[in-house]
C-alpha positions in Angstrom: -4.3 -6.9 -6.9 -3.3 -10.5 -6.1 -6.1 -12.5 -4.4 -5.7 -14.5 -1.3 -4.1 -17.9 -2.0 -5.5 -20.9 -0.2 -3.2 -24.0 -0.3 -3.7 -24.3 -4.1 -0.4 -25.6 -5.5 -1.2 -24.8 -9.1 -2.0 -21.2 -8.3 0.9 -20.8 -6.0 3.2 -21.9 -8.8 2.1 -19.1 -10.9 2.5 -16.5 -8.2 5.5 -14.2 -8.4 6.5 -13.8 -4.7 9.2 -11.2 -5.3 6.9 -8.9 -7.2 4.2 -9.4 -4.5 6.6 -8.6 -1.7 7.8 -5.5 -3.5 4.3 -4.2 -4.0 3.3 -4.9 -0.4 6.4 -3.2 1.1 6.8 -0.4 -1.4 3.4 1.0 -1.0 3.8 2.1 2.6 0.2 1.0 3.3 -1.0 -2.0 5.3 -1.1 -5.1 3.1 -1.4 -8.8 3.6 1.7 -10.8 4.3 3.8 -11.8 1.3 4.1 -15.5 0.5 7.5 -17.2 0.3 9.0 -19.5 -2.3 8.8 -22.4 0.1 5.4 -21.9 1.6 2.5 -21.2 -0.9 0.1 -20.3 1.9 -0.3 -16.6 2.6 -0.2 -15.7 6.3 -3.0 -14.0 8.1 -3.8 -10.7 6.5 -4.0 -7.3 8.2 -7.4 -5.7 8.9 -8.7 -2.3 9.9 -12.2 -1.1 10.9 -14.2 1.9 9.8 -15.5 3.8 11.6 -13.4 3.5 14.8 -16.0 5.4 16.9 -19.7 4.8 17.5 -22.5 6.2 19.6 -23.6 4.2 22.6 -27.0 2.5 22.3 -27.3 3.1 18.5 -27.2 0.5 15.8 -24.5 1.1 13.2 -22.6 -0.4 10.3 -19.0 -1.4 10.8 -16.7 -2.1 7.8 -13.9 -4.7 8.1 -11.3 -3.7 5.5 -8.1 -5.4 4.2 -5.8 -5.0 1.2 -5.9 -8.8 1.1 -9.2 -8.6 -0.7 -10.2 -7.0 -4.0 -13.3 -6.0 -6.0 -13.8 -9.6 -7.0 -14.1 -10.9 -3.4 -17.6 -11.6 -2.0 -18.5 -12.3 1.6 -21.3 -14.2 3.4 -22.0 -16.0 6.7 -21.5 -12.6 8.4 -21.9 -12.7 12.2 -21.2 -10.3 15.1 -20.4 -11.5 18.6 -20.0 -9.2 21.5 -18.5 -10.7 24.7 -17.3 -8.4 27.3 -15.1 -5.8 25.7 -14.3 -8.0 22.7 -16.2 -7.7 19.4 -15.7 -10.6 17.0 -16.6 -10.2 13.3 -16.7 -13.5 11.5 -17.2 -14.1 7.8 -16.5 -16.4 4.8 -14.9 -14.9 1.7 -15.0 -16.1 -1.9 -13.1 -15.1 -5.0 -15.2 -14.5 -8.1 -13.3 -16.0 -11.1 -12.9 -13.8 -14.2 -13.5 -10.5 -12.4 -11.3 -7.7 -13.6 -10.7 -5.0 -11.0 -9.8 -1.3 -11.8 -6.2 -0.3 -11.1 -7.1 1.4 -7.8 -5.2 0.4 -4.7 -7.8 0.3 -1.9 -9.0 -2.0 0.9 -12.1 -4.1 0.6 -14.1 -6.1 3.0 -17.5 -7.1 4.5 -19.9 -4.6 6.2 -21.4 -5.8 9.5 -24.6 -4.5 11.0 -23.9 -4.0 14.7 -26.6 -3.6 17.4 -26.1 -0.7 19.8 -23.3 -1.3 22.3 -22.6 0.1 25.8 -20.1 2.9 26.1 -16.5 1.6 26.3 -13.5 0.5 24.3 -13.9 -2.8 22.4 -11.1 -4.9 21.0 -12.3 -5.9 17.5 -11.2 -9.3 16.2 -11.7 -10.7 12.7 -12.5 -14.4 12.4 -12.1 -15.7 8.8 -13.9 -18.9 8.4 -12.0 -21.7 6.5 -12.6 -22.2 2.8 -14.0 -25.6 3.5 -16.7 -24.2 5.9 -18.8 -25.8 7.4 -16.0 -28.2 8.0 -14.4 -28.7 11.5 -11.2 -26.9 10.5 -10.4 -23.8 12.6 -10.5 -20.4 10.9 -8.0 -17.4 11.2 -8.4 -14.9 14.0 -6.7 -11.5 13.7 -6.7 -8.2 15.5 -8.6 -5.5 13.7 -8.3 -2.5 16.0 -10.1 -0.7 18.8 -13.7 0.5 18.6 -14.5 3.4 20.9 -18.2 3.6 21.9 -19.1 6.9 23.6 -22.2 8.9 24.6 -24.5 9.6 21.6 -23.9 13.0 20.1 -25.7 14.5 17.1 -23.6 16.6 14.8 -25.1 19.8 13.6 -24.7 21.2 10.1 -22.8 19.6 7.3 -19.8 17.2 7.9 -17.7 14.8 5.9 -18.5 11.1 5.8 -14.8 10.3 5.4 -12.4 12.8 7.0 -9.3 11.5 5.3 -8.1 10.8 1.8 -4.9 9.5 0.1 -2.6 12.1 -1.5 -2.1 11.9 -5.2 -5.2 9.8 -5.8 -8.8 10.7 -7.0 -11.5 10.0 -4.4 -15.1 10.5 -3.6 -16.1 13.2 -1.0 -19.5 13.0 0.6 -21.1 15.6 2.8 -23.7 14.5 5.4 -26.3 16.2 7.5 -28.3 14.6 10.3 -31.4 16.6 9.4 -31.6 14.9 5.9 -32.6 11.4 5.1 -32.3 9.6 1.8 -36.1 9.2 1.3 -37.1 11.6 -1.5 -34.0 13.8 -1.1 -31.8 14.6 -4.1 -29.2 17.2 -4.9 -28.9 19.3 -8.0 -26.6 22.1 -9.3 -23.7 20.4 -7.6 -20.3 22.1 -7.8 -17.0 21.5 -6.0 -13.5 23.0 -6.3 -10.2 23.1 -4.5 -8.5 26.5 -4.4 -6.0 28.2 -2.1 -5.8 25.2 0.2 -9.5 24.9 0.8 -12.5 23.0 -0.7 -15.7 24.8 -1.7 -18.9 22.8 -2.3 -22.3 24.1 -3.3 -25.6 22.4 -4.2 -29.3 22.7 -4.0 -31.3 20.3 -1.8 -34.5 19.0 -3.4 -37.3 17.1 -1.7 -40.0 15.0 -3.3 -42.8 14.5 -0.8 -44.6 12.1 -3.1 -42.0 9.4 -2.7 -42.9 6.8 -0.1 -40.0 4.9 1.5 -39.8 1.9 3.9 -36.9 3.6 5.7 -35.5 7.1 5.8 -31.8 6.7 6.6 -30.0 9.6 8.3 -27.6 11.3 7.9 -27.6 11.9 4.1 -26.0 14.3 1.7 -24.4 14.8 -1.7 -21.3 13.1 -3.1 -18.7 14.6 -5.3 -15.9 13.2 -7.4 -12.6 14.8 -6.4 -9.3 15.0 -8.3 -6.1 14.1 -6.6 -4.9 16.5 -3.9 -1.5 17.1 -2.3 -1.0 16.1 1.4 -2.3 18.6 3.8 -5.3 19.8 5.8 -8.2 21.3 3.7 -11.0 23.2 5.3 -14.3 22.4 3.6 -16.7 25.2 3.0 -20.4 24.5 2.1 -22.9 26.7 0.4 -26.5 25.4 0.4 -28.2 27.1 -2.5 -31.7 28.6 -2.5 -34.3 27.5 -5.0 -34.7 31.1 -6.3 -31.0 31.1 -7.3 -31.7 28.5 -10.1 -35.4 28.9 -11.0 -37.4 31.9 -12.1 -37.9 34.5 -10.8 -34.2 34.6 -10.0 -33.2 36.2 -6.7 -30.0 38.2 -6.4 -28.7 36.6 -3.2 -25.1 36.0 -2.4 -24.6 33.3 0.2 -21.4 33.1 2.2 -19.8 29.6 2.3 -19.8 28.1 5.8 -16.8 26.2 7.2 -18.2 22.8 7.9 -15.4 20.3 8.3 -11.8 19.6 7.5 -10.4 17.0 5.1 -7.0 15.5 6.0 -5.1 14.3 2.9 -2.1 12.1 3.9 0.4 9.8 2.2 -0.7 6.8 4.3 -3.5 5.7 6.7 -1.7 7.6 9.5 -1.8 11.3 9.7 1.8 12.4 10.0 3.0 15.8 11.1 5.4 15.9 8.1 2.4 15.4 5.8 0.4 18.1 7.4 3.2 20.7 7.5 4.8 19.8 4.2 3.9 23.1 2.4 2.5 25.1 5.3 3.7 28.0 7.5 5.6 27.1 10.7 4.0 27.9 14.0 5.3 27.7 17.6 2.9 26.9 20.4 3.7 27.8 24.0 0.9 27.3 26.4 -2.0 29.5 25.1 0.3 31.6 22.9 0.9 30.9 19.3 3.8 32.6 17.5 4.5 32.6 13.8 6.2 34.4 10.9 3.3 36.0 9.0 3.1 35.5 5.3 3.8 38.6 3.2 0.9 41.0 3.0 -0.5 44.3 4.1 -0.2 45.6 7.7 -3.1 45.7 10.1 -5.0 43.4 12.4 -4.3 39.7 11.9 -6.7 37.2 13.5 -6.0 33.6 14.6 -8.7 31.0 15.4 -8.0 27.7 17.0 -10.3 25.0 15.4 -11.0 21.4 15.9 -10.7 19.1 12.8 -14.4 19.4 12.2 -14.2 23.2 12.1 -15.5 24.0 15.6 -13.9 27.2 17.0 -12.3 26.7 20.4 -10.5 30.1 20.9 -9.3 33.2 19.0 -6.8 36.0 19.3 -5.6 38.9 17.3 -2.3 40.9 16.7 -1.4 44.1 15.0 1.6 43.4 12.7 3.0 43.8 9.2 3.0 40.9 6.7 6.3 39.1 6.8 6.9 39.9 10.5 6.8 37.7 13.5 3.6 37.9 15.4 2.3 36.4 18.6 -1.4 35.6 19.3 -2.8 35.0 22.8 -5.5 32.4 22.2 -6.6 32.4 25.8 -6.7 28.6 25.8 -4.0 26.0 26.1 -5.0 23.1 23.8 -5.0 19.6 25.1 -3.0 16.8 23.4 -4.3 16.3 19.9 -4.5 17.6 16.3 -5.9 21.1 15.7 -6.1 23.7 13.0 -5.1 27.4 13.3 -6.9 29.6 10.8 -5.0 32.8 10.3 -6.8 35.7 8.6 -4.9 38.6 7.0 -6.2 42.2 7.2 -7.3 41.9 3.5 -9.4 38.8 4.3 -7.0 36.1 2.9 -6.9 33.1 5.1 -4.2 30.4 5.9 -4.9 27.1 7.6 -2.1 25.7 9.7 -2.1 22.3 11.4 -1.1 22.1 15.1 -0.1 18.8 16.7 0.1 19.0 20.5 2.0 16.1 21.9 2.7 17.3 25.5 
């Protein structure tokens, strides 16, 4: 990762502009502008915010991310200014000399604590203070995206902290639950696996009432190290274990995994239809009816469920057909514009998850 260059002729002379440009353009991901051979100053870099949605009236943390920074970049003088529908995040960045970053291509940036906002859409701007701060030189102002603030809604059950991941790269997957806080809560007997196009996680929640905390931060949950996955939509099933399953006397209880959320693995920051459908079955959606060529299997009653990306069921239908034949399901609901999942269950219980992108 090449750090931000600030009018330093000696450093600019050692920069290889052609290699930098190739890396920035070849990755297919947002990156800061490449320098030229005649101008050693890098142009304003590109920013993104995470999350892009927040609950009205609730304090939250907002990350300002950019590929123009790396693990050796530190940030201070953080400030948040809300004026009308514009939210300005200002900061001063520093490069730490001698820091060696791992070979992981990811964005870095400061995290801002934002006081509760009124419902609405906010244009977020990044204001990068000049290196000579507190001098009178003006800093750089860049667009960072749109933050949507809506009515406060509390999610139930387990859900993903990050609903997207990059294809072909290892990542960390964390599950959260609004009912759990980080004070005295730990997780043991953790297990996670990806099989048949889905992710299965299991763990035991442990609580130590003797621990006293200044704050109990909600939501909270276990984190897992995941191996690289192919592009696609992966339903996430969670099994919350019982203490008697791991301590004597052992109980013979078999718990069914619960569909909790959906992970979207894409080639870039944008979720593309081609990424989602790369290796999936094809489906035709006409109003409230979904038609598809069923995968090979036994004959009988096939079920189709229309789900949101967080696993909430919106509608369902069934059809009697043989595997390998064309079947049509009446879902009883015409989806609005957006991205959905269709879970198709074969008579023998095997399931297939298909993405649906409704554009009209």
